[in-house]
C-alpha beads as a LAMMPS data file, in Angstrom:
LAMMPS data file: protein, C-alpha beads

74 atoms
73 bonds

1 atom types
1 bond types

-500.0 500.0 xlo xhi
-500.0 500.0 ylo yhi
-500.0 500.0 zlo zhi

Masses

1 110.0

Atoms # bond

1 1 1 0.047 -0.039 0.017
2 1 1 1.117 3.546 -0.593
3 1 1 2.011 5.530 2.551
4 1 1 2.420 9.229 2.430
5 1 1 5.040 10.519 4.851
6 1 1 4.810 13.960 6.395
7 1 1 7.877 16.189 6.221
8 1 1 8.923 15.695 9.978
9 1 1 9.173 11.950 9.516
10 1 1 10.933 11.863 6.140
11 1 1 14.479 11.680 7.732
12 1 1 13.402 7.964 8.405
13 1 1 12.604 7.291 4.711
14 1 1 15.588 8.883 3.070
15 1 1 13.447 12.117 2.503
16 1 1 10.960 10.244 0.343
17 1 1 7.431 11.513 0.715
18 1 1 5.805 8.275 -0.546
19 1 1 6.786 4.739 0.459
20 1 1 5.208 1.291 0.329
21 1 1 4.257 -0.977 3.205
22 1 1 2.067 -4.000 3.755
23 1 1 -0.411 -5.203 6.384
24 1 1 -3.924 -6.442 6.966
25 1 1 -4.342 -3.926 9.845
26 1 1 -2.916 -0.472 10.558
27 1 1 -0.813 -2.136 13.281
28 1 1 0.685 -4.632 10.920
29 1 1 1.236 -1.963 8.225
30 1 1 3.110 0.178 10.896
31 1 1 5.292 -2.734 11.849
32 1 1 6.207 -3.306 8.272
33 1 1 6.872 0.276 7.708
34 1 1 9.154 0.215 10.826
35 1 1 10.989 -2.970 9.292
36 1 1 11.662 -0.959 6.125
37 1 1 12.386 2.289 7.830
38 1 1 13.671 1.576 11.383
39 1 1 12.577 3.973 14.079
40 1 1 9.568 5.522 12.301
41 1 1 7.027 3.599 14.285
42 1 1 8.191 4.897 17.682
43 1 1 7.650 8.380 16.534
44 1 1 4.015 7.627 15.958
45 1 1 3.165 4.859 18.568
46 1 1 3.854 5.170 22.267
47 1 1 5.057 2.660 24.903
48 1 1 1.418 1.536 25.507
49 1 1 0.962 0.549 21.911
50 1 1 -1.354 3.593 21.163
51 1 1 -1.161 6.259 18.610
52 1 1 0.585 9.284 20.179
53 1 1 -1.781 12.192 20.905
54 1 1 -0.091 14.659 18.523
55 1 1 0.097 12.199 15.653
56 1 1 -2.685 12.199 12.911
57 1 1 -3.098 9.101 10.846
58 1 1 -5.369 9.048 7.869
59 1 1 -6.658 6.031 5.902
60 1 1 -8.373 6.941 2.633
61 1 1 -8.947 10.462 3.823
62 1 1 -10.432 9.645 7.179
63 1 1 -8.494 10.222 10.437
64 1 1 -8.160 7.014 12.523
65 1 1 -7.249 6.201 16.082
66 1 1 -7.447 2.467 16.161
67 1 1 -4.462 0.198 15.410
68 1 1 -6.699 -2.799 14.921
69 1 1 -8.341 -1.001 11.884
70 1 1 -8.592 -3.516 8.970
71 1 1 -6.959 -2.164 5.699
72 1 1 -7.523 -3.105 2.164
73 1 1 -5.847 -1.910 -0.988
74 1 1 -7.737 0.651 -2.727

Bonds

1 1 1 2
2 1 2 3
3 1 3 4
4 1 4 5
5 1 5 6
6 1 6 7
7 1 7 8
8 1 8 9
9 1 9 10
10 1 10 11
11 1 11 12
12 1 12 13
13 1 13 14
14 1 14 15
15 1 15 16
16 1 16 17
17 1 17 18
18 1 18 19
19 1 19 20
20 1 20 21
21 1 21 22
22 1 22 23
23 1 23 24
24 1 24 25
25 1 25 26
26 1 26 27
27 1 27 28
28 1 28 29
29 1 29 30
30 1 30 31
31 1 31 32
32 1 32 33
33 1 33 34
34 1 34 35
35 1 35 36
36 1 36 37
37 1 37 38
38 1 38 39
39 1 39 40
40 1 40 41
41 1 41 42
42 1 42 43
43 1 43 44
44 1 44 45
45 1 45 46
46 1 46 47
47 1 47 48
48 1 48 49
49 1 49 50
50 1 50 51
51 1 51 52
52 1 52 53
53 1 53 54
54 1 54 55
55 1 55 56
56 1 56 57
57 1 57 58
58 1 58 59
59 1 59 60
60 1 60 61
61 1 61 62
62 1 62 63
63 1 63 64
64 1 64 65
65 1 65 66
66 1 66 67
67 1 67 68
68 1 68 69
69 1 69 70
70 1 70 71
71 1 71 72
72 1 72 73
73 1 73 74
């Protein structure tokens, strides 16, 4: 799936604004993203495995707060 990376996190992706990652849920996608770009997940997910309060994640244009959100390729 295509993942758009905001400017503050692009140092993890080699300054690329668009990368690929796979996963059946948002949590799986973020784990795959971290496997490909180490350290990026910790900037978005806290020690309690929740999305950090200051982070906004959008899936198909809708803001989401659940890591167990099922994903499908669009």
